[in-house]
N, CA and C atoms as a LAMMPS dump frame, in Angstrom:
ITEM: TIMESTEP
0
ITEM: NUMBER OF ATOMS
576
ITEM: BOX BOUNDS ff ff ff
-5.0000000000000000e+02 5.0000000000000000e+02
-5.0000000000000000e+02 5.0000000000000000e+02
-5.0000000000000000e+02 5.0000000000000000e+02
ITEM: ATOMS id mol type element x y z
1 1 1 N 175.335 73.407 -217.016
2 1 2 C 175.587 74.689 -217.642
3 1 3 C 175.192 74.57 -219.118
4 2 1 N 174.442 75.575 -219.585
5 2 2 C 174.014 75.509 -220.988
6 2 3 C 175.114 76.034 -221.918
7 3 1 N 174.875 75.88 -223.185
8 3 2 C 175.867 76.214 -224.213
9 3 3 C 176.284 77.69 -224.168
10 4 1 N 175.296 78.585 -223.987
11 4 2 C 175.588 80.023 -223.966
12 4 3 C 176.431 80.406 -222.75
13 5 1 N 176.095 79.853 -221.594
14 5 2 C 176.871 80.133 -220.38
15 5 3 C 178.312 79.649 -220.542
16 6 1 N 178.456 78.477 -221.114
17 6 2 C 179.794 77.918 -221.329
18 6 3 C 180.585 78.811 -222.295
19 7 1 N 179.938 79.275 -223.365
20 7 2 C 180.619 80.148 -224.331
21 7 3 C 181.04 81.463 -223.683
22 8 1 N 180.194 82.026 -222.83
23 8 2 C 180.549 83.272 -222.136
24 8 3 C 181.73 83.065 -221.201
25 9 1 N 181.742 81.946 -220.495
26 9 2 C 182.877 81.646 -219.608
27 9 3 C 184.157 81.44 -220.415
28 10 1 N 184.026 80.79 -221.553
29 10 2 C 185.196 80.574 -222.406
30 10 3 C 185.746 81.905 -222.919
31 11 1 N 184.866 82.784 -223.348
32 11 2 C 185.293 84.114 -223.816
33 11 3 C 186.014 84.871 -222.701
34 12 1 N 185.487 84.768 -221.5
35 12 2 C 186.114 85.436 -220.35
36 12 3 C 187.507 84.864 -220.101
37 13 1 N 187.641 83.55 -220.164
38 13 2 C 188.951 82.921 -219.988
39 13 3 C 189.937 83.396 -221.052
40 14 1 N 189.47 83.484 -222.281
41 14 2 C 190.335 83.928 -223.377
42 14 3 C 190.814 85.351 -223.13
43 15 1 N 189.915 86.236 -222.754
44 15 2 C 190.296 87.64 -222.491
45 15 3 C 191.276 87.743 -221.325
46 16 1 N 191.015 86.998 -220.254
47 16 2 C 191.91 87.038 -219.089
48 16 3 C 193.313 86.562 -219.462
49 17 1 N 193.385 85.482 -220.207
50 17 2 C 194.691 84.955 -220.604
51 17 3 C 195.372 85.849 -221.635
52 18 1 N 194.587 86.503 -222.457
53 18 2 C 195.148 87.438 -223.422
54 18 3 C 195.829 88.597 -222.696
55 19 1 N 195.182 89.1 -221.665
56 19 2 C 195.753 90.201 -220.892
57 19 3 C 197.03 89.751 -220.185
58 20 1 N 197.023 88.525 -219.651
59 20 2 C 198.236 87.988 -219.024
60 20 3 C 199.363 87.875 -220.05
61 21 1 N 199.023 87.459 -221.261
62 21 2 C 200.024 87.334 -222.322
63 21 3 C 200.567 88.702 -222.732
64 22 1 N 199.71 89.724 -222.7
65 22 2 C 200.168 91.079 -223.02
66 22 3 C 201.311 91.462 -222.082
67 23 1 N 201.125 91.173 -220.811
68 23 2 C 202.162 91.46 -219.82
69 23 3 C 203.399 90.616 -220.041
70 24 1 N 203.198 89.353 -220.416
71 24 2 C 204.335 88.466 -220.671
72 24 3 C 205.198 89.003 -221.802
73 25 1 N 204.566 89.577 -222.803
74 25 2 C 205.306 90.127 -223.933
75 25 3 C 206.202 91.293 -223.545
76 26 1 N 205.889 91.924 -222.432
77 26 2 C 206.681 93.08 -221.991
78 26 3 C 207.872 92.696 -221.12
79 27 1 N 208.033 91.419 -220.813
80 27 2 C 209.188 90.983 -220.025
81 27 3 C 210.447 91.369 -220.798
82 28 1 N 211.358 92.123 -220.158
83 28 2 C 212.5 92.654 -220.902
84 28 3 C 213.561 91.626 -221.305
85 29 1 N 213.519 90.431 -220.769
86 29 2 C 214.525 89.428 -221.097
87 29 3 C 214.137 88.667 -222.366
88 30 1 N 215.016 88.65 -223.36
89 30 2 C 214.708 87.908 -224.585
90 30 3 C 214.39 86.444 -224.281
91 31 1 N 213.385 85.946 -224.916
92 31 2 C 212.892 84.572 -224.846
93 31 3 C 212.178 84.228 -223.538
94 32 1 N 212.35 85.025 -222.492
95 32 2 C 211.557 84.793 -221.269
96 32 3 C 210.099 85.125 -221.569
97 33 1 N 209.879 86.142 -222.401
98 33 2 C 208.525 86.507 -222.805
99 33 3 C 207.867 85.366 -223.569
100 34 1 N 208.603 84.746 -224.425
101 34 2 C 208.109 83.655 -225.256
102 34 3 C 207.731 82.455 -224.386
103 35 1 N 208.607 82.085 -223.472
104 35 2 C 208.334 80.95 -222.583
105 35 3 C 207.118 81.225 -221.701
106 36 1 N 207.01 82.447 -221.207
107 36 2 C 205.876 82.8 -220.352
108 36 3 C 204.579 82.796 -221.151
109 37 1 N 204.618 83.305 -222.36
110 37 2 C 203.427 83.304 -223.209
111 37 3 C 202.975 81.878 -223.504
112 38 1 N 203.908 81.008 -223.78
113 38 2 C 203.569 79.607 -224.028
114 38 3 C 202.907 78.991 -222.801
115 39 1 N 203.416 79.313 -221.617
116 39 2 C 202.813 78.806 -220.38
117 39 3 C 201.394 79.344 -220.198
118 40 1 N 201.186 80.606 -220.529
119 40 2 C 199.847 81.21 -220.444
120 40 3 C 198.902 80.498 -221.412
121 41 1 N 199.359 80.238 -222.625
122 41 2 C 198.522 79.571 -223.623
123 41 3 C 198.2 78.135 -223.212
124 42 1 N 199.167 77.444 -222.649
125 42 2 C 198.933 76.081 -222.179
126 42 3 C 197.895 76.075 -221.057
127 43 1 N 198.002 77.028 -220.155
128 43 2 C 197.022 77.138 -219.071
129 43 3 C 195.627 77.445 -219.619
130 44 1 N 195.557 78.286 -220.626
131 44 2 C 194.271 78.607 -221.252
132 44 3 C 193.63 77.357 -221.853
133 45 1 N 194.396 76.573 -222.588
134 45 2 C 193.855 75.35 -223.191
135 45 3 C 193.419 74.381 -222.09
136 46 1 N 194.197 74.305 -221.009
137 46 2 C 193.823 73.438 -219.883
138 46 3 C 192.482 73.859 -219.289
139 47 1 N 192.311 75.154 -219.081
140 47 2 C 191.062 75.642 -218.495
141 47 3 C 189.879 75.474 -219.446
142 48 1 N 190.124 75.673 -220.738
143 48 2 C 189.056 75.448 -221.717
144 48 3 C 188.67 73.97 -221.752
145 49 1 N 189.659 73.089 -221.667
146 49 2 C 189.376 71.649 -221.642
147 49 3 C 188.529 71.3 -220.414
148 50 1 N 188.868 71.877 -219.276
149 50 2 C 188.066 71.644 -218.057
150 50 3 C 186.638 72.145 -218.256
151 51 1 N 186.503 73.335 -218.798
152 51 2 C 185.188 73.936 -219.011
153 51 3 C 184.321 73.062 -219.917
154 52 1 N 184.923 72.52 -220.962
155 52 2 C 184.171 71.692 -221.911
156 52 3 C 184.232 70.199 -221.567
157 53 1 N 184.793 69.905 -220.396
158 53 2 C 184.875 68.524 -219.895
159 53 3 C 185.576 67.598 -220.883
160 54 1 N 186.72 68.081 -221.374
161 54 2 C 187.552 67.336 -222.309
162 54 3 C 188.823 66.913 -221.567
163 55 1 N 189.252 65.659 -221.709
164 55 2 C 190.496 65.239 -221.065
165 55 3 C 191.676 66.089 -221.546
166 56 1 N 192.538 66.473 -220.608
167 56 2 C 193.678 67.338 -220.92
168 56 3 C 194.976 66.556 -220.779
169 57 1 N 195.815 66.662 -221.792
170 57 2 C 197.138 66.046 -221.78
171 57 3 C 198.138 67.149 -222.106
172 58 1 N 198.945 67.527 -221.119
173 58 2 C 199.852 68.66 -221.255
174 58 3 C 200.78 68.533 -222.457
175 59 1 N 201.411 67.382 -222.629
176 59 2 C 202.344 67.196 -223.737
177 59 3 C 201.676 67.323 -225.093
178 60 1 N 200.489 66.766 -225.207
179 60 2 C 199.742 66.853 -226.474
180 60 3 C 199.367 68.307 -226.738
181 61 1 N 198.868 68.99 -225.705
182 61 2 C 198.451 70.381 -225.854
183 61 3 C 199.634 71.268 -226.247
184 62 1 N 200.801 71.069 -225.626
185 62 2 C 201.992 71.862 -225.978
186 62 3 C 202.341 71.699 -227.448
187 63 1 N 202.326 70.46 -227.918
188 63 2 C 202.647 70.205 -229.313
189 63 3 C 201.65 70.843 -230.264
190 64 1 N 200.378 70.775 -229.92
191 64 2 C 199.345 71.376 -230.765
192 64 3 C 199.48 72.896 -230.809
193 65 1 N 199.727 73.491 -229.657
194 65 2 C 199.903 74.95 -229.602
195 65 3 C 201.105 75.359 -230.446
196 66 1 N 202.229 74.659 -230.27
197 66 2 C 203.439 74.987 -231.031
198 66 3 C 203.191 74.84 -232.529
199 67 1 N 202.485 73.796 -232.926
200 67 2 C 202.187 73.593 -234.345
201 67 3 C 201.255 74.662 -234.885
202 68 1 N 200.311 75.08 -234.075
203 68 2 C 199.335 76.067 -234.503
204 68 3 C 199.956 77.449 -234.599
205 69 1 N 200.68 77.855 -233.577
206 69 2 C 201.27 79.195 -233.548
207 69 3 C 202.363 79.308 -234.601
208 70 1 N 203.193 78.324 -234.682
209 70 2 C 204.15 78.179 -235.766
210 70 3 C 205.162 79.279 -235.99
211 71 1 N 204.745 80.503 -236.154
212 71 2 C 205.653 81.573 -236.583
213 71 3 C 206.65 81.921 -235.485
214 72 1 N 207.397 80.923 -235.053
215 72 2 C 208.338 81.135 -233.959
216 72 3 C 209.45 82.097 -234.334
217 73 1 N 209.81 82.136 -235.598
218 73 2 C 210.874 83.051 -236.022
219 73 3 C 210.453 84.493 -235.796
220 74 1 N 209.179 84.802 -236.061
221 74 2 C 208.68 86.166 -235.852
222 74 3 C 208.695 86.488 -234.358
223 75 1 N 208.195 85.552 -233.548
224 75 2 C 208.176 85.784 -232.104
225 75 3 C 209.593 85.887 -231.567
226 76 1 N 210.484 85.021 -232.054
227 76 2 C 211.876 85.063 -231.614
228 76 3 C 212.543 86.359 -232.017
229 77 1 N 212.232 86.855 -233.218
230 77 2 C 212.793 88.119 -233.673
231 77 3 C 212.344 89.283 -232.808
232 78 1 N 211.073 89.293 -232.423
233 78 2 C 210.572 90.353 -231.552
234 78 3 C 211.274 90.289 -230.206
235 79 1 N 211.557 89.092 -229.747
236 79 2 C 212.238 88.925 -228.475
237 79 3 C 213.689 89.391 -228.575
238 80 1 N 214.361 89.082 -229.675
239 80 2 C 215.762 89.467 -229.847
240 80 3 C 215.949 90.975 -229.955
241 81 1 N 214.958 91.678 -230.488
242 81 2 C 215.049 93.135 -230.601
243 81 3 C 215.264 93.759 -229.224
244 82 1 N 214.821 93.08 -228.185
245 82 2 C 214.976 93.595 -226.823
246 82 3 C 216.439 93.715 -226.409
247 83 1 N 217.337 93.056 -227.122
248 83 2 C 218.765 93.138 -226.811
249 83 3 C 219.373 94.48 -227.213
250 84 1 N 218.72 95.208 -228.109
251 84 2 C 219.235 96.502 -228.552
252 84 3 C 219.071 97.495 -227.402
253 85 1 N 220.168 98.118 -226.982
254 85 2 C 220.079 99.058 -225.851
255 85 3 C 219.099 100.198 -226.141
256 86 1 N 218.417 100.62 -225.096
257 86 2 C 217.5 101.761 -225.196
258 86 3 C 216.197 101.423 -225.86
259 87 1 N 216.052 101.848 -227.107
260 87 2 C 214.796 101.724 -227.837
261 87 3 C 214.427 100.264 -228.118
262 88 1 N 215.387 99.369 -228.126
263 88 2 C 215.124 97.961 -228.418
264 88 3 C 214.107 97.349 -227.487
265 89 1 N 214.211 97.655 -226.202
266 89 2 C 213.259 97.085 -225.25
267 89 3 C 211.853 97.589 -225.534
268 90 1 N 211.726 98.887 -225.846
269 90 2 C 210.394 99.44 -226.099
270 90 3 C 209.782 98.856 -227.363
271 91 1 N 210.523 98.849 -228.457
272 91 2 C 210.003 98.323 -229.722
273 91 3 C 209.765 96.82 -229.608
274 92 1 N 210.751 96.12 -229.081
275 92 2 C 210.616 94.672 -228.913
276 92 3 C 209.499 94.317 -227.954
277 93 1 N 209.375 95.095 -226.884
278 93 2 C 208.312 94.839 -225.903
279 93 3 C 206.932 95.052 -226.48
280 94 1 N 206.759 96.129 -227.23
281 94 2 C 205.465 96.401 -227.858
282 94 3 C 205.115 95.309 -228.86
283 95 1 N 206.073 94.984 -229.717
284 95 2 C 205.834 93.958 -230.731
285 95 3 C 205.555 92.605 -230.091
286 96 1 N 206.369 92.236 -229.105
287 96 2 C 206.182 90.95 -228.429
288 96 3 C 204.855 90.917 -227.677
289 97 1 N 204.453 92.042 -227.107
290 97 2 C 203.182 92.112 -226.384
291 97 3 C 202.004 91.906 -227.334
292 98 1 N 202.061 92.539 -228.495
293 98 2 C 200.999 92.381 -229.502
294 98 3 C 200.939 90.929 -229.97
295 99 1 N 202.096 90.368 -230.292
296 99 2 C 202.14 88.971 -230.756
297 99 3 C 201.649 88.006 -229.683
298 100 1 N 202.074 88.225 -228.445
299 100 2 C 201.658 87.339 -227.352
300 100 3 C 200.15 87.396 -227.162
301 101 1 N 199.605 88.596 -227.176
302 101 2 C 198.162 88.752 -226.985
303 101 3 C 197.375 88.145 -228.15
304 102 1 N 197.785 88.46 -229.362
305 102 2 C 197.046 87.984 -230.543
306 102 3 C 197.141 86.467 -230.696
307 103 1 N 198.32 85.892 -230.44
308 103 2 C 198.439 84.433 -230.552
309 103 3 C 197.646 83.744 -229.458
310 104 1 N 197.641 84.313 -228.272
311 104 2 C 196.877 83.71 -227.168
312 104 3 C 195.385 83.771 -227.474
313 105 1 N 194.928 84.9 -227.969
314 105 2 C 193.522 85.044 -228.355
315 105 3 C 193.161 84.001 -229.412
316 106 1 N 194.007 83.876 -230.442
317 106 2 C 193.738 82.946 -231.537
318 106 3 C 193.745 81.497 -231.053
319 107 1 N 194.714 81.147 -230.216
320 107 2 C 194.764 79.789 -229.66
321 107 3 C 193.475 79.51 -228.881
322 108 1 N 193.07 80.462 -228.052
323 108 2 C 191.851 80.286 -227.266
324 108 3 C 190.617 80.107 -228.13
325 109 1 N 190.474 80.942 -229.147
326 109 2 C 189.296 80.861 -230.021
327 109 3 C 189.244 79.526 -230.766
328 110 1 N 190.383 79.075 -231.269
329 110 2 C 190.421 77.82 -232.022
330 110 3 C 190.079 76.636 -231.119
331 111 1 N 190.675 76.582 -229.936
332 111 2 C 190.389 75.464 -229.041
333 111 3 C 188.967 75.544 -228.476
334 112 1 N 188.488 76.748 -228.232
335 112 2 C 187.105 76.905 -227.777
336 112 3 C 186.142 76.325 -228.808
337 113 1 N 186.342 76.689 -230.056
338 113 2 C 185.48 76.207 -231.127
339 113 3 C 185.57 74.686 -231.273
340 114 1 N 186.777 74.174 -231.196
341 114 2 C 186.985 72.731 -231.333
342 114 3 C 186.314 71.962 -230.197
343 115 1 N 186.518 72.427 -228.971
344 115 2 C 185.916 71.745 -227.818
345 115 3 C 184.391 71.889 -227.819
346 116 1 N 183.902 73.066 -228.212
347 116 2 C 182.448 73.294 -228.252
348 116 3 C 181.783 72.368 -229.268
349 117 1 N 182.515 72.007 -230.309
350 117 2 C 181.985 71.106 -231.327
351 117 3 C 182.14 69.633 -230.981
352 118 1 N 182.57 69.363 -229.756
353 118 2 C 182.71 67.973 -229.31
354 118 3 C 184.086 67.375 -229.556
355 119 1 N 185.045 68.184 -229.994
356 119 2 C 186.394 67.688 -230.262
357 119 3 C 187.209 67.521 -228.996
358 120 1 N 188.298 66.786 -229.122
359 120 2 C 189.236 66.565 -228.018
360 120 3 C 190.639 66.929 -228.493
361 121 1 N 191.599 66.832 -227.59
362 121 2 C 192.984 67.076 -227.981
363 121 3 C 193.478 65.994 -228.947
364 122 1 N 192.97 64.804 -228.779
365 122 2 C 193.43 63.672 -229.596
366 122 3 C 192.968 63.764 -231.053
367 123 1 N 191.83 64.438 -231.319
368 123 2 C 191.349 64.515 -232.702
369 123 3 C 191.493 65.925 -233.3
370 124 1 N 192.328 66.746 -232.669
371 124 2 C 192.555 68.112 -233.149
372 124 3 C 193.401 68.059 -234.416
373 125 1 N 192.926 68.688 -235.493
374 125 2 C 193.621 68.712 -236.777
375 125 3 C 194.2 70.109 -236.999
376 126 1 N 195.511 70.229 -236.815
377 126 2 C 196.178 71.529 -236.923
378 126 3 C 195.988 72.13 -238.312
379 127 1 N 196.151 71.325 -239.339
380 127 2 C 196.017 71.855 -240.707
381 127 3 C 194.618 72.426 -240.955
382 128 1 N 193.608 71.726 -240.469
383 128 2 C 192.233 72.196 -240.645
384 128 3 C 191.968 73.462 -239.818
385 129 1 N 192.655 73.601 -238.69
386 129 2 C 192.426 74.737 -237.789
387 129 3 C 193.213 75.978 -238.182
388 130 1 N 194.179 75.84 -239.087
389 130 2 C 195.077 76.955 -239.391
390 130 3 C 194.357 78.197 -239.941
391 131 1 N 193.361 78.033 -240.811
392 131 2 C 192.641 79.197 -241.352
393 131 3 C 191.876 79.92 -240.247
394 132 1 N 191.237 79.147 -239.392
395 132 2 C 190.519 79.753 -238.262
396 132 3 C 191.502 80.471 -237.351
397 133 1 N 192.668 79.892 -237.16
398 133 2 C 193.702 80.518 -236.33
399 133 3 C 194.14 81.849 -236.949
400 134 1 N 194.387 81.854 -238.253
401 134 2 C 194.819 83.084 -238.924
402 134 3 C 193.775 84.197 -238.79
403 135 1 N 192.504 83.849 -238.965
404 135 2 C 191.428 84.849 -238.795
405 135 3 C 191.388 85.35 -237.352
406 136 1 N 191.477 84.424 -236.417
407 136 2 C 191.417 84.8 -234.998
408 136 3 C 192.637 85.621 -234.598
409 137 1 N 193.785 85.353 -235.201
410 137 2 C 194.993 86.129 -234.91
411 137 3 C 194.784 87.592 -235.305
412 138 1 N 194.239 87.816 -236.497
413 138 2 C 193.97 89.19 -236.943
414 138 3 C 192.951 89.874 -236.035
415 139 1 N 191.93 89.134 -235.656
416 139 2 C 190.935 89.662 -234.725
417 139 3 C 191.595 89.965 -233.376
418 140 1 N 192.488 89.101 -232.955
419 140 2 C 193.198 89.291 -231.684
420 140 3 C 194.03 90.551 -231.657
421 141 1 N 194.617 90.92 -232.796
422 141 2 C 195.377 92.169 -232.861
423 141 3 C 194.456 93.364 -232.6
424 142 1 N 193.268 93.323 -233.171
425 142 2 C 192.312 94.423 -232.961
426 142 3 C 191.849 94.455 -231.505
427 143 1 N 191.586 93.295 -230.95
428 143 2 C 191.155 93.206 -229.556
429 143 3 C 192.264 93.727 -228.638
430 144 1 N 193.515 93.45 -228.986
431 144 2 C 194.656 93.952 -228.214
432 144 3 C 194.568 95.475 -228.085
433 145 1 N 194.368 96.149 -229.207
434 145 2 C 194.314 97.608 -229.163
435 145 3 C 193.09 98.116 -228.417
436 146 1 N 191.994 97.404 -228.48
437 146 2 C 190.819 97.775 -227.686
438 146 3 C 191.144 97.666 -226.197
439 147 1 N 191.82 96.6 -225.807
440 147 2 C 192.192 96.4 -224.403
441 147 3 C 193.175 97.473 -223.941
442 148 1 N 194.149 97.786 -224.785
443 148 2 C 195.138 98.808 -224.437
444 148 3 C 194.453 100.153 -224.236
445 149 1 N 193.51 100.469 -225.119
446 149 2 C 192.809 101.745 -224.994
447 149 3 C 191.971 101.791 -223.729
448 150 1 N 191.368 100.662 -223.344
449 150 2 C 190.575 100.617 -222.109
450 150 3 C 191.448 100.826 -220.885
451 151 1 N 192.671 100.277 -220.921
452 151 2 C 193.528 100.289 -219.751
453 151 3 C 194.457 101.491 -219.688
454 152 1 N 194.673 102.148 -220.81
455 152 2 C 195.6 103.273 -220.85
456 152 3 C 194.963 104.51 -220.24
457 153 1 N 195.79 105.336 -219.584
458 153 2 C 195.246 106.6 -219.109
459 153 3 C 194.783 107.411 -220.318
460 154 1 N 193.638 108.018 -220.197
461 154 2 C 193.08 108.68 -221.376
462 154 3 C 193.876 109.932 -221.709
463 155 1 N 194.119 110.071 -222.982
464 155 2 C 194.728 111.3 -223.486
465 155 3 C 193.625 112.011 -224.243
466 156 1 N 193.817 113.238 -224.459
467 156 2 C 192.794 114.009 -225.143
468 156 3 C 192.584 113.471 -226.554
469 157 1 N 191.368 112.988 -226.854
470 157 2 C 191.135 112.478 -228.2
471 157 3 C 191.222 113.573 -229.243
472 158 1 N 191.162 114.824 -228.803
473 158 2 C 191.23 115.91 -229.762
474 158 3 C 192.676 116.308 -230.065
475 159 1 N 193.65 115.694 -229.395
476 159 2 C 195.054 115.997 -229.646
477 159 3 C 195.506 115.286 -230.921
478 160 1 N 195.599 116 -232.025
479 160 2 C 195.926 115.348 -233.303
480 160 3 C 197.33 114.747 -233.316
481 161 1 N 198.255 115.331 -232.56
482 161 2 C 199.62 114.803 -232.545
483 161 3 C 199.667 113.444 -231.849
484 162 1 N 198.879 113.29 -230.807
485 162 2 C 198.777 112.006 -230.117
486 162 3 C 198.102 110.974 -231.025
487 163 1 N 197.089 111.402 -231.758
488 163 2 C 196.415 110.497 -232.693
489 163 3 C 197.38 110.036 -233.785
490 164 1 N 198.184 110.959 -234.306
491 164 2 C 199.156 110.607 -235.343
492 164 3 C 200.204 109.631 -234.802
493 165 1 N 200.641 109.858 -233.569
494 165 2 C 201.617 108.965 -232.948
495 165 3 C 201.05 107.552 -232.815
496 166 1 N 199.804 107.454 -232.367
497 166 2 C 199.167 106.146 -232.215
498 166 3 C 198.983 105.455 -233.562
499 167 1 N 198.59 106.209 -234.566
500 167 2 C 198.449 105.635 -235.905
501 167 3 C 199.791 105.102 -236.42
502 168 1 N 200.85 105.874 -236.182
503 168 2 C 202.182 105.446 -236.598
504 168 3 C 202.576 104.14 -235.907
505 169 1 N 202.304 104.043 -234.612
506 169 2 C 202.617 102.817 -233.861
507 169 3 C 201.826 101.632 -234.403
508 170 1 N 200.566 101.855 -234.752
509 170 2 C 199.745 100.775 -235.308
510 170 3 C 200.301 100.302 -236.654
511 171 1 N 200.772 101.242 -237.457
512 171 2 C 201.361 100.876 -238.751
513 171 3 C 202.673 100.134 -238.532
514 172 1 N 203.52 100.617 -237.63
515 172 2 C 204.803 99.97 -237.357
516 172 3 C 204.602 98.553 -236.828
517 173 1 N 203.541 98.343 -236.06
518 173 2 C 203.271 97.026 -235.481
519 173 3 C 202.608 96.089 -236.489
520 174 1 N 202.258 96.613 -237.66
521 174 2 C 201.66 95.769 -238.685
522 174 3 C 200.154 95.606 -238.549
523 175 1 N 199.529 96.379 -237.671
524 175 2 C 198.088 96.294 -237.48
525 175 3 C 197.365 97.025 -238.607
526 176 1 N 197.896 98.179 -238.974
527 176 2 C 197.325 98.933 -240.092
528 176 3 C 198.191 98.741 -241.328
529 177 1 N 197.546 98.59 -242.461
530 177 2 C 198.291 98.556 -243.722
531 177 3 C 198.714 99.984 -244.05
532 178 1 N 199.594 100.125 -245.02
533 178 2 C 200.039 101.456 -245.435
534 178 3 C 198.848 102.298 -245.902
535 179 1 N 197.922 101.671 -246.634
536 179 2 C 196.749 102.386 -247.142
537 179 3 C 195.837 102.843 -245.998
538 180 1 N 195.619 101.944 -245.031
539 180 2 C 194.776 102.295 -243.877
540 180 3 C 195.408 103.419 -243.083
541 181 1 N 196.731 103.336 -242.902
542 181 2 C 197.459 104.366 -242.164
543 181 3 C 197.313 105.722 -242.85
544 182 1 N 197.544 105.749 -244.147
545 182 2 C 197.464 107.012 -244.898
546 182 3 C 196.055 107.602 -244.842
547 183 1 N 195.039 106.756 -244.955
548 183 2 C 193.652 107.237 -244.916
549 183 3 C 193.33 107.842 -243.555
550 184 1 N 193.734 107.157 -242.488
551 184 2 C 193.462 107.662 -241.137
552 184 3 C 194.274 108.926 -240.855
553 185 1 N 195.513 108.952 -241.332
554 185 2 C 196.364 110.127 -241.143
555 185 3 C 195.743 111.348 -241.823
556 186 1 N 195.225 111.134 -243.05
557 186 2 C 194.575 112.226 -243.773
558 186 3 C 193.424 112.813 -242.959
559 187 1 N 192.623 111.931 -242.365
560 187 2 C 191.456 112.396 -241.57
561 187 3 C 191.915 113.26 -240.409
562 188 1 N 192.998 112.841 -239.741
563 188 2 C 193.504 113.624 -238.593
564 188 3 C 194.045 114.952 -239.066
565 189 1 N 194.809 114.942 -240.148
566 189 2 C 195.418 116.178 -240.656
567 189 3 C 194.365 117.177 -241.16
568 190 1 N 193.23 116.685 -241.646
569 190 2 C 192.168 117.57 -242.106
570 190 3 C 191.582 118.373 -240.941
571 191 1 N 191.715 117.862 -239.72
572 191 2 C 191.161 118.538 -238.548
573 191 3 C 192.076 119.653 -238.043
574 192 1 N 193.321 119.709 -238.529
575 192 2 C 194.272 120.733 -238.074
576 192 3 C 193.954 122.1 -238.642
């Protein structure tokens, strides 16, 4: 298999696992989402290692993933919000789903790049990979919304109230900055 074919297969694996992680984030039980997402990420690294013919060690991979993802307090907080009756599950589920998808995407991209460059689990440098992880995490958030839009039943794009609701959700989830939100909101309101 040539380099391009391998990269395409790796991208496909990352997307498939990202979608699985999106679902894991919606598990209504606090911390079950987190454990399931970690299992999805471990499986992704295992499959990427197989694809790049790199020896896989589960314990080493778990430690590297945990070190790379790091922001466990944020993930744990999103999971705990699910304990709030009613709206807690929806807000916590959405937030946890975004985090699960974006972290899985970022983990996949970082390990794909490392393995493609001839690296192994034994020579993986978490500190060196952290900047690439942060960039991939932000990219993963955008990819999450692209996937959601592809899979969601279409609503009328001309419905400004639906557009405003979606923009608000993106801002609440931290995908859009306050400035980006205000600029996009202005564009929608100008159409009214």
